[in-house]
C-alpha positions in Angstrom: 0.0 0.0 0.0 2.7 2.4 1.0 4.7 1.6 -2.2 1.7 2.3 -4.4 1.2 5.6 -2.7 4.8 6.7 -3.2 4.6 5.6 -6.9 1.5 7.7 -7.3 3.0 10.8 -5.7 6.1 10.4 -7.9 4.0 10.2 -11.0 2.0 13.3 -10.1 5.2 15.3 -9.4 6.7 14.2 -12.8 3.5 15.2 -14.6 3.6 18.7 -12.9 7.3 19.1 -13.8 6.6 18.3 -17.5 3.7 20.7 -17.6 5.9 23.4 -16.0 8.7 22.9 -18.6 6.2 23.1 -21.5 4.7 26.3 -20.1 8.2 27.9 -19.8 9.1 26.8 -23.3 5.8 28.2 -24.7 6.2 31.6 -23.0 9.8 32.0 -23.8 9.4 31.2 -27.5 5.8 32.0 -28.5 4.6 34.7 -26.2 4.6 38.2 -27.9 5.2 39.8 -24.6 8.4 37.7 -24.1 9.6 38.7 -27.5 9.1 42.4 -26.7 10.9 42.2 -23.4 13.9 40.3 -24.6 17.0 42.5 -24.4 18.4 43.6 -27.8 22.0 42.7 -28.6 23.9 45.8 -29.6 26.1 45.7 -32.7 29.7 45.0 -32.1 31.8 48.1 -31.6 34.4 48.7 -34.3 38.1 48.3 -33.4 38.8 51.9 -34.5 35.8 54.3 -34.2 35.4 56.7 -37.2 37.6 59.8 -36.8 35.8 62.8 -35.5 36.9 66.5 -35.6 37.5 66.5 -31.9 39.9 63.6 -32.2 42.4 66.0 -33.8 44.7 68.2 -31.8 45.7 71.3 -33.8 48.7 73.3 -32.4 49.4 76.9 -33.7 52.9 78.2 -33.0 53.2 82.0 -32.6 55.0 84.8 -30.8 54.1 88.0 -29.1 54.9 90.1 -32.1 52.2 88.4 -34.2 49.4 88.2 -31.6 47.5 91.1 -33.3 48.6 91.0 -36.9 48.3 87.2 -37.5 46.3 85.6 -34.7 43.4 88.0 -34.9 42.9 86.8 -38.5 42.9 83.2 -37.5 40.6 83.6 -34.6 38.1 85.4 -36.8 38.2 82.8 -39.5 39.1 79.1 -39.3 39.8 78.9 -35.6 36.2 79.9 -34.9 35.2 76.6 -36.5 37.8 74.5 -34.6 38.1 76.3 -31.3 37.6 73.2 -29.1 40.4 71.3 -30.7 42.9 74.2 -31.3 45.6 75.3 -29.0 47.9 78.3 -29.4 51.4 78.2 -28.2 53.2 81.5 -27.6 56.0 83.0 -25.5 54.3 85.9 -23.7 51.1 86.4 -21.7 48.3 88.3 -23.4 45.2 89.2 -21.4 43.0 89.8 -24.5 43.9 86.4 -25.9 43.5 84.7 -22.5 40.0 86.1 -22.2 39.1 84.7 -25.7 40.9 81.4 -25.5 41.1 80.4 -21.8 43.1 77.2 -21.4 43.6 77.0 -25.2 46.2 79.7 -25.0 49.4 78.0 -23.8 52.1 80.4 -22.6 55.4 78.6 -22.7 58.7 79.4 -21.0 60.3 79.6 -24.5 62.3 82.6 -25.9 60.6 84.9 -28.4 63.7 84.6 -30.6 63.4 83.0 -34.0 66.2 80.6 -33.2 66.5 76.8 -33.3 66.4 76.4 -29.5 63.3 78.8 -29.2 61.4 77.1 -32.0 62.2 73.6 -30.7 61.2 74.7 -27.2 57.7 75.5 -28.5 57.4 72.4 -30.6 58.3 70.4 -27.5 55.5 72.1 -25.6 53.1 71.3 -28.4 54.1 67.7 -28.4 53.8 67.2 -24.7 50.4 68.9 -24.5 49.2 66.6 -27.3 50.4 63.5 -25.5 48.6 64.6 -22.3 45.4 65.3 -24.2 44.8 61.6 -25.3 43.6 62.7 -28.7 44.3 60.6 -31.8 46.1 63.0 -34.1 48.6 65.8 -33.7 48.6 68.5 -36.3 51.1 71.5 -36.2 50.6 74.7 -38.1 52.2 78.2 -38.0 50.4 81.5 -37.4 50.4 82.3 -41.1 48.5 79.2 -42.1 44.8 78.8 -42.9 43.4 75.4 -42.1 40.4 73.8 -43.9 38.9 71.5 -41.2 36.9 69.3 -43.6 39.7 68.4 -46.0 42.0 67.9 -43.0 39.6 65.3 -41.5 39.0 63.7 -44.9 42.8 63.2 -45.4 43.4 61.8 -41.9 40.6 59.3 -42.4 42.4 57.8 -45.3 45.1 56.4 -43.1 44.6 53.1 -41.2 45.1 53.3 -37.5 47.5 50.4 -37.6 50.1 52.4 -39.4 52.6 55.0 -38.1 51.6 58.2 -40.0 53.7 61.3 -40.6 52.1 63.4 -43.3 53.0 66.8 -44.7 54.7 68.7 -47.5 58.5 68.6 -47.9 60.0 72.0 -48.7 63.0 70.4 -50.6 63.0 68.1 -53.6 65.6 65.9 -51.9 66.3 64.5 -48.4 68.1 66.9 -46.1 71.5 65.8 -44.6 72.8 66.1 -41.1 75.8 65.0 -39.0 74.8 62.7 -36.2 77.4 62.6 -33.3 78.7 59.2 -32.5 80.9 57.8 -29.7 84.6 58.5 -29.7 84.3 61.9 -31.3 83.0 60.5 -34.5 80.0 61.6 -36.6 77.7 59.8 -39.0 76.1 61.5 -42.1 72.4 60.9 -42.2 69.7 62.0 -44.6 66.0 62.1 -44.2 62.8 63.8 -45.5 60.9 66.2 -43.3 57.6 68.1 -43.6 58.1 71.9 -43.5 56.4 73.3 -40.4 55.4 76.4 -42.4 52.9 74.2 -44.4 51.8 72.2 -41.4 52.0 68.5 -40.8 50.2 65.7 -38.9 51.3 62.7 -36.8 49.1 60.0 -35.4 49.2 59.0 -31.7 50.7 55.6 -32.5 53.8 57.2 -34.0 53.9 60.0 -31.5 54.2 57.6 -28.6 57.2 55.9 -30.3 58.8 59.4 -30.7 58.6 60.2 -27.0 62.1 59.0 -26.1 63.5 61.7 -28.4 60.7 64.3 -28.3 59.0 64.5 -24.9 60.1 66.9 -22.1 63.6 68.4 -22.7 64.5 65.7 -25.1 63.2 67.4 -28.2 65.4 70.5 -27.6 68.3 68.1 -26.9 67.7 66.2 -30.1 67.4 69.4 -32.2 70.7 70.6 -30.7 72.3 67.3 -31.5 71.8 67.6 -35.2 71.9 71.4 -35.3 68.7 71.7 -37.2 65.3 73.5 -36.5 62.2 71.9 -35.1 60.5 70.7 -38.2 63.7 69.0 -39.4 64.1 67.4 -36.0 60.6 65.8 -36.3 61.7 64.3 -39.6 65.0 63.1 -38.1 63.2 61.3 -35.2 60.7 59.6 -37.5 63.0 58.5 -40.2 66.4 58.1 -38.6 65.5 56.9 -35.1 62.3 55.0 -35.8 62.8 53.9 -39.5 59.5 55.6 -40.5 58.8 57.6 -43.6 57.2 60.9 -44.5 54.0 60.6 -46.4 54.2 63.6 -48.8 50.9 65.4 -49.5 50.4 68.3 -52.0 47.4 69.5 -50.0 49.6 71.4 -47.5 50.9 74.8 -48.5 53.4 77.3 -47.1 54.6 80.8 -47.9 57.6 79.3 -49.6 55.5 78.3 -52.6 54.3 80.5 -55.5 50.8 80.7 -54.1 49.3 82.4 -57.2 49.4 79.1 -58.9 46.6 77.9 -56.7 43.2 78.5 -58.4 40.0 79.4 -56.6 38.4 76.1 -57.7 41.2 74.1 -55.9 40.9 75.9 -52.6 38.0 73.8 -51.0 40.2 70.6 -51.3 43.4 72.0 -49.8 44.3 71.2 -46.1 46.4 74.3 -45.4 47.0 77.6 -47.1 49.4 80.4 -46.4 50.5 83.9 -47.3 53.6 86.1 -47.0 56.0 88.6 -48.6 58.7 87.7 -51.0 61.2 90.2 -52.4 58.9 93.0 -51.3 55.8 91.6 -53.0 52.8 89.8 -51.5 52.9 86.1 -52.1 49.2 85.3 -51.8 46.4 83.4 -53.5 44.5 85.6 -56.0 41.0 85.6 -54.7 38.4 88.2 -55.3 36.5 89.4 -52.3 35.1 92.4 -50.4 38.2 93.2 -48.4 41.3 95.1 -49.6 44.8 93.7 -49.2 45.3 96.2 -46.3 42.2 94.8 -44.5 43.0 91.2 -45.3 46.7 90.7 -46.2 46.3 86.9 -46.2 44.9 86.8 -49.7 
C-alpha cells in the first residue's frame, strides 16, 4: 500500500514538472510579450571608431609680435570653427587672448627669438600637450596658415590606425642631410625627409608615442641641438632616422615658400592648409576676389 502511494506521488510530481517545462518553453518562444521584453543585442563596436573633428589636436605656434597682426585673422576665420580642438602656443602672456581662448592659450617658457632652440622649445610644448590630451592626431601649423577643417579630417581618415603616419609637404626636392654625433668623437652622415612646419604636418598617436624618447620633455630640444637643425627638421629626423619611418608627402599642405598664385580658386576647398607672405617686397598670396582690400586682409 505504501509503495503504491509513493509511486502515485512520484508520477504526479513528474506530470507537474513536465507541464511546467512546457509552459516555460511556450512563454519564452511563442509569447509576444516575451519577444518584446527580450534584451536587444547591440552591434559589435568597431576596433577603430570613425575619426571625428574633436579627435584631432591642432597646435598653432606663434610669438608675441604676431598676436595682433596674425592671430586675430585666425581667430576670426578658421579657428572659430575648430576652437575646441585648437591650442595656441606662444612665448608671452596676453590678457586679451587669454579672455578669448582660456586654457587653449598656452604660454610657454620659451624665448621669443626665431632661433633653433626657441622654435624647438615651442614644438616640445606642443608635443607634450598633445600626448597629455589623449587625442588621436597631432597637427602642427604656423600662425600664417589657414586650415580647412573638412579636407584635413578627410585626409586623416584615409590612413589606417594600424600604421605609423607622418604626413605633410616637404620643402625640398631631396632629403636633407645632417651630421649625427657618435661615440669616440665620431660623426655619421644621415639623410631624411621632413615636412616643412610652415605648411603644417600631422602625426598620429601611434607614432607620437614611439617618438617620445627623443621628443618629450627636454629631449626634443636636446635632439634638435644634437643635429643642429630646427624643429620641423628634428621631427623628420626622429621619425626617419630613429624609428625607421617615412614621411607621407601630400600636395594638400601649403606654405609661404611656394608660389601661391598658382593655386586657383576652384582648388581651394580641397586644400588642407594655405598660407601667405611677402617675398622680395611683394605679397605672395592666393589671388582671390572678395570684399576686403589687401590692407584689410593681407592673407589673400
